[in-house]
C-alpha positions in Angstrom: 106.8 130.4 89.5 109.2 128.5 87.2 112.1 129.5 89.5 110.5 127.8 92.5 111.9 124.3 93.1 109.3 121.8 94.3 110.2 118.7 96.3 107.4 116.3 97.2 107.9 114.3 100.4 105.3 111.5 100.5 104.4 108.1 101.6 102.8 107.3 98.2 105.5 105.5 96.3 103.8 103.8 93.4 105.0 104.5 89.9 101.6 106.2 89.1 102.0 108.6 92.1 105.6 109.5 91.1 104.5 110.1 87.4 101.6 112.3 88.5 103.7 114.3 90.9 106.3 115.0 88.3 103.7 115.7 85.7 102.1 118.4 87.8 105.3 120.2 88.2 107.3 118.7 91.1 111.1 118.7 90.5 111.9 115.9 92.9 109.8 113.1 94.4 111.0 111.5 97.6 109.1 108.7 99.3 109.1 107.7 102.9 111.3 106.6 104.5 113.6 109.3 103.2 116.9 110.3 104.7 117.1 113.8 106.2 120.7 114.0 104.8 119.3 113.5 101.3 117.0 116.4 101.7 119.8 118.6 103.1 122.2 117.7 100.4 119.6 118.3 97.6 118.6 121.6 99.2 122.2 122.8 99.3 122.7 121.7 95.7 119.6 123.7 94.6 120.7 126.8 96.5 124.2 126.6 95.2 125.7 126.1 98.7 127.9 123.0 98.0 
């Protein structure tokens, strides 16, 4: 499962929430409101499509 990239999209933006999300294995933590373009760009980067 180490090759699976996990992005958390959440409304919980406290430092504690971010730290916990990253501690349990998330690779990226995005809080609302997030920009769809940001997700698309990061997804393309992860997949090597840029």
